[in-house]
Biopython code that builds the backbone (N, CA, C, O; Angstrom):
import numpy as np
from Bio.PDB.StructureBuilder import StructureBuilder

atoms = [
    (1, "MET", "N", (-8.087, -29.835, 14.967)),
    (1, "MET", "CA", (-7.784, -28.778, 13.842)),
    (1, "MET", "C", (-7.064, -27.659, 14.315)),
    (1, "MET", "O", (-7.252, -27.256, 15.463)),
    (2, "THR", "N", (-6.187, -27.065, 13.486)),
    (2, "THR", "CA", (-5.702, -25.734, 13.700)),
    (2, "THR", "C", (-6.162, -24.766, 12.722)),
    (2, "THR", "O", (-6.472, -25.076, 11.572)),
    (3, "GLY", "N", (-6.208, -23.470, 13.242)),
    (3, "GLY", "CA", (-6.566, -22.401, 12.347)),
    (3, "GLY", "C", (-5.484, -22.057, 11.348)),
    (3, "GLY", "O", (-4.352, -22.540, 11.368)),
    (4, "GLY", "N", (-5.932, -21.188, 10.485)),
    (4, "GLY", "CA", (-4.874, -20.688, 9.477)),
    (4, "GLY", "C", (-5.367, -19.232, 9.190)),
    (4, "GLY", "O", (-6.345, -18.723, 9.736)),
    (5, "SER", "N", (-4.649, -18.692, 8.360)),
    (5, "SER", "CA", (-4.771, -17.314, 7.927)),
    (5, "SER", "C", (-4.659, -17.218, 6.374)),
    (5, "SER", "O", (-4.084, -18.023, 5.641)),
    (6, "VAL", "N", (-5.336, -16.050, 6.001)),
    (6, "VAL", "CA", (-5.141, -15.813, 4.566)),
    (6, "VAL", "C", (-5.037, -14.280, 4.536)),
    (6, "VAL", "O", (-5.826, -13.535, 5.117)),
    (7, "MET", "N", (-3.923, -13.862, 3.757)),
    (7, "MET", "CA", (-3.785, -12.361, 3.561)),
    (7, "MET", "C", (-4.010, -12.049, 2.233)),
    (7, "MET", "O", (-3.591, -12.749, 1.312)),
    (8, "ALA", "N", (-4.721, -10.920, 2.070)),
    (8, "ALA", "CA", (-5.119, -10.445, 0.694)),
    (8, "ALA", "C", (-4.896, -9.007, 0.893)),
    (8, "ALA", "O", (-4.886, -8.457, 1.995)),
    (9, "TRP", "N", (-4.719, -8.437, -0.228)),
    (9, "TRP", "CA", (-4.597, -6.840, -0.506)),
    (9, "TRP", "C", (-5.436, -6.426, -1.749)),
    (9, "TRP", "O", (-5.409, -7.100, -2.778)),
    (10, "ARG", "N", (-6.109, -5.407, -1.635)),
    (10, "ARG", "CA", (-6.876, -4.932, -2.775)),
    (10, "ARG", "C", (-7.075, -3.413, -2.825)),
    (10, "ARG", "O", (-7.787, -2.799, -2.030)),
    (11, "PRO", "N", (-6.359, -2.843, -3.865)),
    (11, "PRO", "CA", (-6.586, -1.335, -4.009)),
    (11, "PRO", "C", (-8.012, -0.960, -4.364)),
    (11, "PRO", "O", (-8.679, -1.821, -4.938)),
    (12, "PHE", "N", (-8.525, 0.130, -4.116)),
    (12, "PHE", "CA", (-9.726, 0.627, -4.591)),
    (12, "PHE", "C", (-9.662, 2.132, -4.762)),
    (12, "PHE", "O", (-8.878, 2.818, -4.105)),
    (13, "THR", "N", (-10.556, 2.665, -5.716)),
    (13, "THR", "CA", (-10.664, 4.185, -5.805)),
    (13, "THR", "C", (-12.132, 4.477, -5.861)),
    (13, "THR", "O", (-12.998, 3.603, -5.827)),
    (14, "TYR", "N", (-12.366, 5.841, -5.953)),
    (14, "TYR", "CA", (-13.698, 6.211, -6.305)),
    (14, "TYR", "C", (-14.447, 5.461, -7.297)),
    (14, "TYR", "O", (-15.663, 5.310, -7.183)),
    (15, "ASP", "N", (-13.751, 4.967, -8.303)),
    (15, "ASP", "CA", (-14.598, 4.350, -9.374)),
    (15, "ASP", "C", (-14.667, 2.868, -9.238)),
    (15, "ASP", "O", (-15.281, 2.236, -10.097)),
    (16, "GLY", "N", (-14.097, 2.254, -8.243)),
    (16, "GLY", "CA", (-14.213, 0.671, -8.199)),
    (16, "GLY", "C", (-13.100, 0.072, -7.463)),
    (16, "GLY", "O", (-12.226, 0.715, -6.882)),
    (17, "LEU", "N", (-13.191, -1.223, -7.527)),
    (17, "LEU", "CA", (-12.105, -2.129, -7.008)),
    (17, "LEU", "C", (-11.231, -2.658, -8.083)),
    (17, "LEU", "O", (-11.642, -2.850, -9.228)),
    (18, "TYR", "N", (-10.081, -2.877, -7.714)),
    (18, "TYR", "CA", (-9.086, -3.441, -8.721)),
    (18, "TYR", "C", (-8.607, -4.803, -8.275)),
    (18, "TYR", "O", (-9.001, -5.284, -7.213)),
    (19, "ASP", "N", (-7.795, -5.404, -9.042)),
    (19, "ASP", "CA", (-7.536, -6.924, -8.751)),
    (19, "ASP", "C", (-6.976, -7.179, -7.356)),
    (19, "ASP", "O", (-6.160, -6.425, -6.826)),
    (20, "LEU", "N", (-7.480, -8.325, -6.769)),
    (20, "LEU", "CA", (-7.233, -8.668, -5.545)),
    (20, "LEU", "C", (-5.878, -9.518, -5.444)),
    (20, "LEU", "O", (-5.749, -10.495, -6.181)),
    (21, "GLN", "N", (-4.978, -9.204, -4.645)),
    (21, "GLN", "CA", (-3.555, -9.721, -4.520)),
    (21, "GLN", "C", (-3.538, -10.697, -3.345)),
    (21, "GLN", "O", (-3.715, -10.327, -2.185)),
    (22, "ARG", "N", (-3.333, -11.863, -3.676)),
    (22, "ARG", "CA", (-3.084, -12.942, -2.533)),
    (22, "ARG", "C", (-1.697, -12.952, -2.127)),
    (22, "ARG", "O", (-0.791, -13.023, -2.957)),
    (23, "ILE", "N", (-1.485, -12.879, -0.814)),
    (23, "ILE", "CA", (-0.201, -12.840, -0.295)),
    (23, "ILE", "C", (0.003, -14.146, 0.211)),
    (23, "ILE", "O", (-0.800, -14.624, 1.012)),
    (24, "SER", "N", (1.229, -14.915, -0.266)),
    (24, "SER", "CA", (1.506, -16.272, 0.075)),
    (24, "SER", "C", (2.726, -16.154, 1.342)),
    (24, "SER", "O", (3.733, -15.452, 1.250)),
    (25, "GLY", "N", (2.412, -16.903, 2.370)),
    (25, "GLY", "CA", (3.412, -16.910, 3.371)),
    (25, "GLY", "C", (3.682, -15.483, 4.190)),
    (25, "GLY", "O", (2.947, -14.509, 4.030)),
    (26, "ARG", "N", (4.717, -15.483, 5.001)),
    (26, "ARG", "CA", (4.941, -14.163, 5.640)),
    (26, "ARG", "C", (5.624, -13.261, 4.821)),
    (26, "ARG", "O", (6.383, -13.646, 3.932)),
    (27, "MET", "N", (5.386, -11.999, 5.081)),
    (27, "MET", "CA", (5.935, -10.774, 4.236)),
    (27, "MET", "C", (6.873, -9.906, 5.025)),
    (27, "MET", "O", (6.523, -9.272, 6.020)),
    (28, "GLY", "N", (8.063, -9.913, 4.531)),
    (28, "GLY", "CA", (8.854, -8.997, 5.035)),
    (28, "GLY", "C", (8.941, -7.637, 4.456)),
    (28, "GLY", "O", (8.192, -7.369, 3.516)),
    (29, "SER", "N", (9.838, -6.667, 4.945)),
    (29, "SER", "CA", (9.722, -5.270, 4.469)),
    (29, "SER", "C", (9.955, -5.222, 2.929)),
    (29, "SER", "O", (9.226, -4.568, 2.183)),
    (30, "VAL", "N", (11.018, -5.958, 2.501)),
    (30, "VAL", "CA", (11.189, -5.980, 0.953)),
    (30, "VAL", "C", (10.042, -6.281, 0.193)),
    (30, "VAL", "O", (9.678, -5.591, -0.760)),
    (31, "GLN", "N", (9.375, -7.445, 0.649)),
    (31, "GLN", "CA", (8.267, -8.086, -0.130)),
    (31, "GLN", "C", (7.167, -7.108, -0.067)),
    (31, "GLN", "O", (6.437, -6.947, -1.045)),
    (32, "TYR", "N", (6.995, -6.407, 1.087)),
    (32, "TYR", "CA", (5.908, -5.461, 1.223)),
    (32, "TYR", "C", (6.022, -4.271, 0.391)),
    (32, "TYR", "O", (5.065, -3.756, -0.187)),
    (33, "GLN", "N", (7.389, -3.792, 0.342)),
    (33, "GLN", "CA", (7.582, -2.643, -0.489)),
    (33, "GLN", "C", (7.448, -2.955, -1.946)),
    (33, "GLN", "O", (6.893, -2.128, -2.669)),
    (34, "ALA", "N", (7.904, -4.067, -2.437)),
    (34, "ALA", "CA", (7.699, -4.501, -3.823)),
    (34, "ALA", "C", (6.136, -4.684, -4.225)),
    (34, "ALA", "O", (5.673, -4.371, -5.322)),
    (35, "MET", "N", (5.455, -5.205, -3.220)),
    (35, "MET", "CA", (3.920, -5.354, -3.589)),
    (35, "MET", "C", (3.334, -4.032, -3.732)),
    (35, "MET", "O", (2.525, -3.853, -4.642)),
    (36, "LEU", "N", (3.692, -2.940, -2.824)),
    (36, "LEU", "CA", (3.128, -1.834, -3.031)),
    (36, "LEU", "C", (3.580, -0.977, -4.342)),
    (36, "LEU", "O", (2.802, -0.351, -5.061)),
    (37, "TYR", "N", (4.703, -1.054, -4.476)),
    (37, "TYR", "CA", (5.409, -0.486, -5.886)),
    (37, "TYR", "C", (4.666, -1.103, -7.033)),
    (37, "TYR", "O", (4.314, -0.394, -7.976)),
    (38, "ASP", "N", (4.389, -2.499, -6.997)),
    (38, "ASP", "CA", (3.751, -3.177, -8.149)),
    (38, "ASP", "C", (2.211, -3.034, -8.199)),
    (38, "ASP", "O", (1.659, -3.153, -9.293)),
    (39, "HIS", "N", (1.528, -2.804, -7.159)),
    (39, "HIS", "CA", (0.208, -2.766, -7.204)),
    (39, "HIS", "C", (-0.579, -1.517, -6.710)),
    (39, "HIS", "O", (-1.786, -1.401, -6.922)),
    (40, "LEU", "N", (0.202, -0.531, -6.001)),
    (40, "LEU", "CA", (-0.308, 0.692, -5.723)),
    (40, "LEU", "C", (0.158, 1.919, -6.547)),
    (40, "LEU", "O", (-0.666, 2.685, -7.046)),
    (41, "ILE", "N", (1.374, 2.076, -6.668)),
    (41, "ILE", "CA", (1.822, 3.263, -7.535)),
    (41, "ILE", "C", (1.181, 3.235, -8.973)),
    (41, "ILE", "O", (0.835, 4.284, -9.516)),
    (42, "PRO", "N", (1.042, 2.097, -9.529)),
    (42, "PRO", "CA", (0.398, 2.230, -10.960)),
    (42, "PRO", "C", (-0.775, 2.913, -11.180)),
    (42, "PRO", "O", (-1.048, 3.326, -12.308)),
    (43, "PHE", "N", (-1.654, 3.117, -10.041)),
    (43, "PHE", "CA", (-2.965, 3.756, -9.955)),
    (43, "PHE", "C", (-2.643, 5.270, -10.045)),
    (43, "PHE", "O", (-3.576, 6.025, -10.320)),
    (44, "ARG", "N", (-1.595, 5.702, -9.870)),
    (44, "ARG", "CA", (-1.465, 7.090, -9.791)),
    (44, "ARG", "C", (-1.887, 7.849, -11.080)),
    (44, "ARG", "O", (-2.616, 8.839, -11.020)),
    (45, "PRO", "N", (-1.390, 7.337, -12.281)),
    (45, "PRO", "CA", (-1.657, 7.982, -13.531)),
    (45, "PRO", "C", (-3.290, 7.846, -13.807)),
    (45, "PRO", "O", (-3.904, 8.679, -14.473)),
    (46, "LEU", "N", (-3.831, 6.820, -13.277)),
    (46, "LEU", "CA", (-5.246, 6.720, -13.647)),
    (46, "LEU", "C", (-6.097, 7.743, -12.911)),
    (46, "LEU", "O", (-7.220, 8.054, -13.307)),
    (47, "LEU", "N", (-5.535, 8.248, -11.843)),
    (47, "LEU", "CA", (-6.343, 9.223, -11.162)),
    (47, "LEU", "C", (-5.615, 10.812, -11.510)),
    (47, "LEU", "O", (-5.563, 11.760, -10.726)),
    (48, "GLY", "N", (-5.174, 10.772, -12.697)),
    (48, "GLY", "CA", (-4.652, 12.224, -13.088)),
    (48, "GLY", "C", (-3.560, 12.604, -12.439)),
    (48, "GLY", "O", (-3.312, 13.810, -12.436)),
    (49, "GLY", "N", (-2.661, 11.690, -11.747)),
    (49, "GLY", "CA", (-1.379, 12.058, -11.009)),
    (49, "GLY", "C", (-1.827, 12.643, -9.677)),
    (49, "GLY", "O", (-1.037, 13.362, -9.066)),
    (50, "ALA", "N", (-2.996, 12.398, -9.197)),
    (50, "ALA", "CA", (-3.354, 12.808, -7.899)),
    (50, "ALA", "C", (-2.564, 12.125, -6.859)),
    (50, "ALA", "O", (-2.049, 11.029, -7.080)),
    (51, "HIS", "N", (-2.447, 12.764, -5.683)),
    (51, "HIS", "CA", (-1.815, 12.138, -4.580)),
    (51, "HIS", "C", (-2.649, 10.953, -4.140)),
    (51, "HIS", "O", (-3.879, 10.961, -4.193)),
    (52, "LEU", "N", (-1.922, 9.925, -3.698)),
    (52, "LEU", "CA", (-2.611, 8.632, -3.176)),
    (52, "LEU", "C", (-2.626, 8.652, -1.738)),
    (52, "LEU", "O", (-1.751, 9.174, -1.048)),
    (53, "ILE", "N", (-3.795, 7.984, -1.252)),
    (53, "ILE", "CA", (-3.850, 7.985, 0.302)),
    (53, "ILE", "C", (-3.878, 6.455, 0.594)),
    (53, "ILE", "O", (-4.821, 5.733, 0.274)),
    (54, "PHE", "N", (-2.784, 6.042, 1.216)),
    (54, "PHE", "CA", (-2.686, 4.718, 1.601)),
    (54, "PHE", "C", (-3.084, 4.538, 3.055)),
    (54, "PHE", "O", (-2.449, 5.078, 3.961)),
    (55, "GLN", "N", (-4.120, 3.790, 3.260)),
    (55, "GLN", "CA", (-4.522, 3.326, 4.465)),
    (55, "GLN", "C", (-4.267, 1.957, 4.873)),
    (55, "GLN", "O", (-4.912, 1.110, 4.255)),
    (56, "GLN", "N", (-3.459, 1.541, 5.789)),
    (56, "GLN", "CA", (-3.227, 0.369, 6.157)),
    (56, "GLN", "C", (-3.953, -0.256, 7.402)),
    (56, "GLN", "O", (-4.461, 0.569, 8.161)),
    (57, "ASP", "N", (-4.060, -1.358, 7.676)),
    (57, "ASP", "CA", (-4.688, -1.836, 8.981)),
    (57, "ASP", "C", (-3.789, -2.790, 9.583)),
    (57, "ASP", "O", (-3.773, -3.935, 9.132)),
    (58, "ASN", "N", (-3.040, -2.467, 10.543)),
    (58, "ASN", "CA", (-2.269, -3.205, 11.459)),
    (58, "ASN", "C", (-0.911, -3.666, 10.815)),
    (58, "ASN", "O", (-0.339, -4.580, 11.409)),
    (59, "ALA", "N", (-0.433, -3.264, 9.913)),
    (59, "ALA", "CA", (0.786, -3.733, 9.271)),
    (59, "ALA", "C", (1.935, -3.411, 10.381)),
    (59, "ALA", "O", (1.946, -2.363, 11.026)),
    (60, "PHE", "N", (2.757, -4.293, 10.499)),
    (60, "PHE", "CA", (3.993, -4.022, 11.406)),
    (60, "PHE", "C", (4.759, -2.899, 10.871)),
    (60, "PHE", "O", (5.066, -2.872, 9.680)),
    (61, "SER", "N", (5.106, -1.906, 11.741)),
    (61, "SER", "CA", (5.804, -0.670, 11.345)),
    (61, "SER", "C", (7.074, -1.009, 10.775)),
    (61, "SER", "O", (7.474, -0.258, 9.886)),
    (62, "ILE", "N", (7.881, -2.105, 11.142)),
    (62, "ILE", "CA", (9.031, -2.426, 10.550)),
    (62, "ILE", "C", (8.805, -2.692, 9.033)),
    (62, "ILE", "O", (9.705, -2.342, 8.269)),
    (63, "HIS", "N", (7.712, -3.267, 8.536)),
    (63, "HIS", "CA", (7.403, -3.323, 7.212)),
    (63, "HIS", "C", (6.917, -2.185, 6.536)),
    (63, "HIS", "O", (7.093, -2.038, 5.327)),
    (64, "LEU", "N", (6.293, -1.340, 7.268)),
    (64, "LEU", "CA", (5.463, -0.045, 6.642)),
    (64, "LEU", "C", (6.591, 1.049, 6.471)),
    (64, "LEU", "O", (6.729, 1.580, 5.370)),
    (65, "ASN", "N", (7.382, 1.389, 7.510)),
    (65, "ASN", "CA", (8.030, 2.690, 7.537)),
    (65, "ASN", "C", (9.093, 2.734, 6.212)),
    (65, "ASN", "O", (9.028, 3.691, 5.441)),
    (66, "PRO", "N", (9.960, 1.772, 6.019)),
    (66, "PRO", "CA", (10.934, 1.851, 4.676)),
    (66, "PRO", "C", (10.065, 2.325, 3.351)),
    (66, "PRO", "O", (10.487, 3.178, 2.569)),
    (67, "PRO", "N", (8.940, 1.734, 3.223)),
    (67, "PRO", "CA", (8.327, 2.009, 1.792)),
    (67, "PRO", "C", (7.564, 3.399, 2.032)),
    (67, "PRO", "O", (7.652, 4.288, 1.184)),
    (68, "MET", "N", (6.875, 3.555, 3.110)),
    (68, "MET", "CA", (6.300, 4.798, 3.345)),
    (68, "MET", "C", (7.241, 6.093, 3.293)),
    (68, "MET", "O", (6.868, 7.115, 2.718)),
    (69, "ASN", "N", (8.337, 6.002, 3.854)),
    (69, "ASN", "CA", (9.347, 7.019, 3.823)),
    (69, "ASN", "C", (9.752, 7.310, 2.294)),
    (69, "ASN", "O", (9.833, 8.444, 1.820)),
    (70, "GLY", "N", (9.973, 6.226, 1.660)),
    (70, "GLY", "CA", (10.385, 6.401, 0.215)),
    (70, "GLY", "C", (9.418, 6.959, -0.656)),
    (70, "GLY", "O", (9.724, 7.746, -1.552)),
    (71, "PHE", "N", (8.127, 6.537, -0.398)),
    (71, "PHE", "CA", (6.961, 7.137, -1.161)),
    (71, "PHE", "C", (6.846, 8.592, -0.828)),
    (71, "PHE", "O", (6.624, 9.385, -1.743)),
    (72, "LYS", "N", (6.982, 9.019, 0.435)),
    (72, "LYS", "CA", (6.788, 10.362, 0.839)),
    (72, "LYS", "C", (7.823, 11.289, 0.252)),
    (72, "LYS", "O", (7.540, 12.383, -0.235)),
    (73, "LYS", "N", (9.144, 10.746, 0.334)),
    (73, "LYS", "CA", (10.222, 11.581, -0.296)),
    (73, "LYS", "C", (9.848, 11.861, -1.816)),
    (73, "LYS", "O", (10.022, 12.982, -2.296)),
    (74, "LYS", "N", (9.407, 10.968, -2.445)),
    (74, "LYS", "CA", (9.116, 11.103, -3.950)),
    (74, "LYS", "C", (7.786, 11.846, -4.037)),
    (74, "LYS", "O", (7.429, 12.126, -5.182)),
    (75, "LYS", "N", (7.020, 12.202, -3.075)),
    (75, "LYS", "CA", (5.697, 12.832, -3.094)),
    (75, "LYS", "C", (4.810, 11.929, -3.964)),
    (75, "LYS", "O", (4.119, 12.358, -4.889)),
    (76, "LEU", "N", (4.886, 10.672, -3.599)),
    (76, "LEU", "CA", (3.811, 9.754, -4.370)),
    (76, "LEU", "C", (2.773, 9.414, -3.754)),
    (76, "LEU", "O", (1.871, 8.894, -4.411)),
    (77, "ILE", "N", (2.618, 9.597, -2.414)),
    (77, "ILE", "CA", (1.739, 9.136, -1.490)),
    (77, "ILE", "C", (1.575, 9.782, -0.177)),
    (77, "ILE", "O", (2.578, 10.301, 0.313)),
    (78, "PHE", "N", (0.518, 9.826, 0.433)),
    (78, "PHE", "CA", (0.324, 10.333, 1.790)),
    (78, "PHE", "C", (0.639, 9.285, 2.816)),
    (78, "PHE", "O", (0.766, 8.109, 2.476)),
    (79, "CYS", "N", (0.764, 9.652, 3.996)),
    (79, "CYS", "CA", (1.003, 8.812, 5.200)),
    (79, "CYS", "C", (-0.151, 7.855, 5.249)),
    (79, "CYS", "O", (-1.305, 8.159, 4.946)),
    (80, "HIS", "N", (0.254, 6.664, 5.658)),
    (80, "HIS", "CA", (-0.857, 5.685, 5.989)),
    (80, "HIS", "C", (-1.882, 6.155, 6.996)),
    (80, "HIS", "O", (-1.544, 6.501, 8.128)),
    (81, "GLY", "N", (-3.182, 6.166, 6.564)),
    (81, "GLY", "CA", (-4.134, 6.382, 7.634)),
    (81, "GLY", "C", (-4.336, 7.883, 8.035)),
    (81, "GLY", "O", (-5.240, 8.214, 8.802)),
    (82, "GLN", "N", (-3.414, 8.820, 7.460)),
    (82, "GLN", "CA", (-3.548, 10.138, 7.933)),
    (82, "GLN", "C", (-3.221, 10.936, 6.552)),
    (82, "GLN", "O", (-2.422, 10.536, 5.705)),
    (83, "VAL", "N", (-3.937, 12.064, 6.481)),
    (83, "VAL", "CA", (-3.481, 12.838, 5.406)),
    (83, "VAL", "C", (-2.500, 13.887, 5.747)),
    (83, "VAL", "O", (-2.799, 14.649, 6.666)),
    (84, "GLU", "N", (-1.318, 14.045, 5.109)),
    (84, "GLU", "CA", (-0.251, 15.031, 5.439)),
    (84, "GLU", "C", (-0.254, 16.121, 4.438)),
    (84, "GLU", "O", (-0.311, 15.845, 3.239)),
    (85, "THR", "N", (-0.195, 17.345, 4.857)),
    (85, "THR", "CA", (0.046, 18.320, 3.753)),
    (85, "THR", "C", (1.410, 18.291, 2.969)),
    (85, "THR", "O", (2.455, 18.071, 3.582)),
    (86, "GLN", "N", (1.400, 18.499, 1.704)),
    (86, "GLN", "CA", (2.637, 18.317, 1.046)),
    (86, "GLN", "C", (3.144, 19.842, 0.749)),
    (86, "GLN", "O", (2.343, 20.662, 0.300)),
    (87, "THR", "N", (4.431, 20.174, 1.000)),
    (87, "THR", "CA", (5.012, 21.454, 0.731)),
    (87, "THR", "C", (5.682, 21.616, -0.516)),
    (87, "THR", "O", (6.201, 22.695, -0.803)),
]
sb = StructureBuilder()
sb.init_structure("model")
sb.init_model(0)
sb.init_chain("A")
sb.init_seg("    ")
for serial, (resi, resn, name, xyz) in enumerate(atoms, 1):
    if name == "N":
        sb.init_residue(resn, " ", resi, " ")
    sb.init_atom(name, np.array(xyz, "f"), 0.0, 1.0, " ", f" {name:<3s}", serial, name[0])
structure = sb.get_structure()
């Protein structure tokens, strides 16, 4: 028998968990960015427009850097795993 893997992504806030997203196959930067835009950014209005803190666990930087740079430029999100001050 060979092992397999399952990748899932789930946003959560102070008031609970939201829909679990199952990731099929390998994910490149474009797919990763689309997933974040589709399933992370929509939560901002629910939090009164508050800054979001996105904490990742071991995502490849080639997948993570393009979307994070775009989110930070638009002031939509803090850096993954770290809180950065916005000016």
